[in-house]
C-alpha positions in Angstrom: 0.2 0.2 -0.1 2.9 2.2 0.8 4.9 1.9 -2.3 1.3 2.5 -4.3 0.9 5.6 -2.6 4.5 6.7 -3.5 3.9 5.7 -7.0 1.1 7.8 -7.3 2.6 10.8 -5.8 5.7 10.5 -8.3 3.2 10.5 -11.1 1.5 13.3 -9.9 4.6 15.4 -9.3 5.5 14.3 -12.6 2.1 15.8 -14.0 2.5 18.9 -11.9 6.4 19.7 -12.2 7.8 17.9 -15.0 11.6 17.3 -15.5 13.1 20.4 -17.0 16.5 21.9 -17.4 15.5 25.1 -16.1 12.5 25.5 -13.5 10.7 28.9 -12.1 9.1 28.2 -9.0 5.4 29.4 -9.6 2.0 28.6 -7.2 1.3 25.6 -8.9 5.0 24.2 -7.9 5.2 25.4 -4.1 3.7 23.6 -1.1 3.3 25.2 2.2 2.6 24.1 5.5 3.6 24.8 9.0 7.0 23.6 10.8 7.1 22.0 14.2 7.6 25.5 15.7 4.4 26.7 13.7 2.2 23.9 15.0 3.7 24.8 18.6 2.4 28.5 18.1 -0.8 27.6 17.0 -1.2 25.4 19.7 -0.6 28.3 22.1 -2.7 30.6 20.3 -5.6 28.1 20.6 -4.7 28.3 24.3 -4.5 32.2 24.3 -7.7 32.4 23.0 -9.5 29.7 25.4 -8.0 31.7 28.2 -9.1 35.1 26.9 -12.5 33.9 26.2 -12.7 32.2 29.8 -11.8 35.5 31.3 -13.2 37.6 29.0 -10.0 39.8 29.1 -9.7 42.0 26.3 -5.8 42.4 26.4 -5.6 38.9 26.0 -7.8 38.9 23.1 -5.7 41.8 21.5 -2.3 39.8 21.8 -4.2 36.4 20.3 -5.3 38.1 17.4 -2.1 40.3 17.0 -0.1 37.1 17.4 -2.6 35.2 14.7 -2.2 38.3 12.3 1.8 37.9 12.5 1.2 34.0 11.8 -0.7 35.0 8.7 1.6 37.4 7.5 4.2 34.9 7.5 2.6 32.9 5.2 2.6 35.3 2.4 6.4 36.1 3.1 7.5 32.6 3.3 5.8 31.9 0.0 7.0 35.2 -1.6 10.6 34.1 -0.8 10.5 31.1 -2.8 7.9 32.2 -5.6 9.7 33.6 -8.8 13.0 31.7 -8.1 14.7 29.9 -11.4 16.7 26.9 -10.9 19.1 25.6 -13.7 21.1 22.6 -14.1 24.6 23.8 -14.8 26.4 20.4 -15.6 28.3 17.9 -14.0 31.8 16.3 -14.1 32.3 12.3 -14.6 33.4 10.6 -11.6 34.7 7.2 -10.4 32.7 4.8 -8.2 33.3 5.5 -4.8 33.5 9.1 -5.2 31.4 11.9 -4.5 29.3 13.3 -7.8 29.2 17.1 -7.9 26.2 18.6 -9.9 26.3 22.3 -10.3 23.0 24.3 -10.1 22.6 28.1 -10.8 20.1 30.1 -8.7 18.5 33.0 -10.6 16.3 35.9 -9.7 14.4 38.3 -11.9 13.0 40.6 -9.1 13.5 40.5 -5.7 16.1 38.9 -3.5 15.2 35.1 -2.1 16.9 34.7 1.3 18.1 31.4 3.2 17.2 28.8 0.3 17.7 25.3 1.1 18.6 22.8 -1.7 19.2 19.1 -1.1 18.1 15.4 -2.0 16.6 13.3 0.6 19.3 11.7 2.7 22.0 14.3 2.2 23.2 17.4 3.8 21.3 20.6 2.8 22.8 23.8 1.3 21.6 27.2 1.9 22.4 30.0 -0.5 21.1 33.5 -0.6 20.3 35.0 -4.3 20.5 38.8 -4.5 17.9 40.7 -6.4 18.3 40.2 -10.1 21.3 38.1 -9.6 22.7 34.8 -9.7 24.0 32.1 -7.1 25.6 29.1 -8.1 26.1 26.0 -5.7 27.2 22.5 -6.1 25.6 19.3 -4.7 27.0 16.1 -3.7 25.6 12.5 -4.6 27.3 9.2 -3.5 28.4 7.3 -7.0 28.0 3.9 -5.9 27.8 2.1 -9.2 28.9 2.8 -12.9 26.9 4.2 -15.4 24.6 7.1 -15.5 23.7 8.6 -12.0 20.4 9.8 -12.1 20.0 13.0 -9.4 16.1 12.7 -9.3 14.0 15.3 -7.7 16.0 17.7 -5.8 13.7 19.5 -2.5 14.0 23.3 -2.7 12.6 24.9 0.8 12.5 28.1 2.6 11.8 28.8 6.3 12.4 32.6 6.1 11.4 35.0 7.8 10.3 33.4 11.2 10.6 29.6 10.8 6.9 29.4 11.5 6.1 27.8 8.1 8.0 25.8 5.4 7.6 26.5 1.6 9.2 23.9 -0.7 8.9 22.1 -4.0 10.6 19.0 -5.6 12.0 19.9 -8.7 13.7 17.6 -11.2 16.4 19.3 -13.5 17.0 16.6 -15.4 20.7 16.0 -14.2 22.7 12.9 -14.5 26.5 12.5 -14.5 28.7 9.6 -15.7 30.4 7.4 -13.5 33.4 5.3 -14.4 34.4 2.1 -12.7 36.7 2.2 -9.8 40.1 2.1 -11.0 42.1 -1.2 -9.8 45.8 -2.0 -10.2 46.5 -5.4 -11.9 48.4 -6.9 -14.9 48.2 -5.0 -18.0 45.8 -7.2 -20.1 47.3 -7.1 -23.5 46.4 -9.2 -26.9 47.2 -9.1 -30.6 45.5 -6.7 -33.0 44.3 -7.5 -36.5 47.4 -9.1 -38.0 50.1 -7.7 -35.5 53.0 -9.7 -34.6 53.2 -9.3 -30.8 56.5 -10.3 -28.6 55.9 -12.2 -25.2 54.8 -9.0 -23.7 51.8 -8.4 -26.0 53.9 -5.3 -27.8 54.6 -5.2 -31.7 58.3 -6.3 -32.6 60.5 -3.3 -33.6 63.7 -3.0 -35.3 66.7 -1.7 -33.4 66.8 2.0 -32.8 63.2 2.7 -33.2 63.1 3.8 -29.5 64.6 7.3 -28.1 65.8 6.3 -24.5 64.9 9.3 -22.1 65.8 7.8 -18.7 64.9 5.6 -16.0 61.3 5.6 -13.9 59.5 3.6 -11.2 58.5 0.3 -12.0 54.3 -0.1 -12.5 52.4 -3.3 -12.9 52.7 -4.2 -16.4 55.6 -2.6 -17.4 57.7 -4.7 -19.8 60.3 -6.8 -17.9 62.6 -6.7 -20.3 63.3 -3.0 -19.5 64.0 -3.6 -16.1 67.2 -1.7 -14.8 68.9 -4.6 -12.9 72.0 -2.9 -12.4 70.1 0.1 -10.3 68.1 -2.5 -8.4 71.6 -4.2 -7.6 72.7 -0.6 -6.0 69.6 -0.5 -3.7 67.8 2.2 -6.1 64.6 0.2 -6.4 62.8 -1.2 -9.2 63.4 0.6 -12.3 62.6 0.4 -15.8 63.8 2.1 -18.8 61.6 4.7 -20.2 61.4 5.5 -24.2 59.9 8.7 -25.8 58.8 6.9 -29.0 56.7 3.8 -28.7 54.7 4.5 -31.8 55.5 0.7 -32.9 54.1 -0.6 -29.5 50.4 0.3 -29.1 48.8 -2.0 -26.7 45.6 -3.5 -27.1 43.7 -3.6 -24.1 40.9 -6.5 -24.1 38.4 -7.4 -21.9 38.4 -11.0 -23.2 41.9 -11.4 -21.7 41.1 -10.9 -18.6 39.5 -13.3 -15.9 37.1 -12.7 -13.0 33.3 -11.0 -13.3 32.6 -8.0 -15.6 33.1 -5.5 -12.8 36.7 -6.7 -11.9 37.5 -7.0 -15.5 36.2 -3.2 -16.3 38.1 -2.0 -13.2 41.6 -3.4 -14.3 40.7 -1.7 -18.0 40.0 1.6 -16.5 43.4 1.4 -14.5 45.4 0.7 -17.6 43.6 3.4 -19.6 44.3 6.2 -16.9 47.9 4.9 -17.0 48.6 4.9 -20.5 46.8 8.0 -20.8 49.1 9.6 -18.5 51.9 8.5 -20.0 50.7 9.8 -23.8 51.1 5.8 -24.9 48.4 5.0 -28.0 46.6 2.2 -26.9 43.6 0.5 -28.1 40.7 -0.7 -26.1 38.5 -4.1 -27.4 35.2 -4.8 -25.5 32.6 -7.3 -26.7 30.7 -5.7 -29.4 33.1 -2.7 -29.4 36.4 -1.7 -30.5 38.3 1.7 -30.1 41.3 2.1 -32.5 44.7 2.7 -31.0 44.9 6.4 -30.3 46.5 8.8 -27.6 45.1 12.1 -26.1 42.6 13.4 -24.0 39.3 12.6 -26.2 40.7 8.8 -26.6 40.8 8.4 -22.8 37.4 9.9 -22.1 35.8 7.9 -25.0 37.6 4.7 -23.5 36.3 5.7 -19.9 32.8 6.3 -21.3 33.0 3.1 -23.0 33.7 0.9 -19.6 31.2 2.9 -17.9 28.0 2.3 -20.2 29.2 -1.4 -20.9 26.4 -3.6 -20.3 23.8 -0.9 -19.5 20.8 0.3 -21.2 22.1 3.9 -21.5 
């Protein structure tokens, strides 16, 4: 029964406040009720009225009606503090599983100022912003990224208890926001396989002729680095495990292959995610092969982002 009521409420909200990238709060989109303080205030007014009737005290009548008028005026001002406010989605950066997703919002006023506007999703800490008259205020709201793929933000609660805190005016706004969540990077063995008609050595790299690499120096060993490039002399001198670094690796484009790994789907994607980041940081061209999808060897930020997106959306409807 509770689930059915919740579904009906969501359908009703969808008709009354449909999802949109920008929403202006109007009378149809604002709800207002007394807070706990407001209910206690109303109860005190009732007791004062009963006392005034019982004792026929004019001063008690005057004080009761004065405070009642304050309560009525507070209804108008609480509503006006939220009415006319424009909320706009301002984008979101992709994150990895386990991180906090940051969704940016813009609050705009076309006329009067809006004070102490609180925003947040249920179960999260609300942020409070003041919006100047005919001005703009920006904020970032956090959501935990628990699984890869598209993280849909859902309906956002916007509320105001200004000026007296006796009433709360609120609205449920869906700005149709979503952010992309990449798999959590996990260190592991470099998953290499041969590309089309490529001749690979035992490390999964294309064989090169002599003199095709430009030696740059030594760097710390990372899992997946070719053991042929280990600098054993430095290791024997107690300098740690180092490998020879070369500037040109165009003939050694790794092919990261989902099928070359073992384990469940999420584990494989996490390993591939780690190596996409590592190879991109080294500016090393590489290819990514997923079941039904192939990203040809390339390098650069666009290639990295395309690979991370493919990993994030692998096997998901969106």
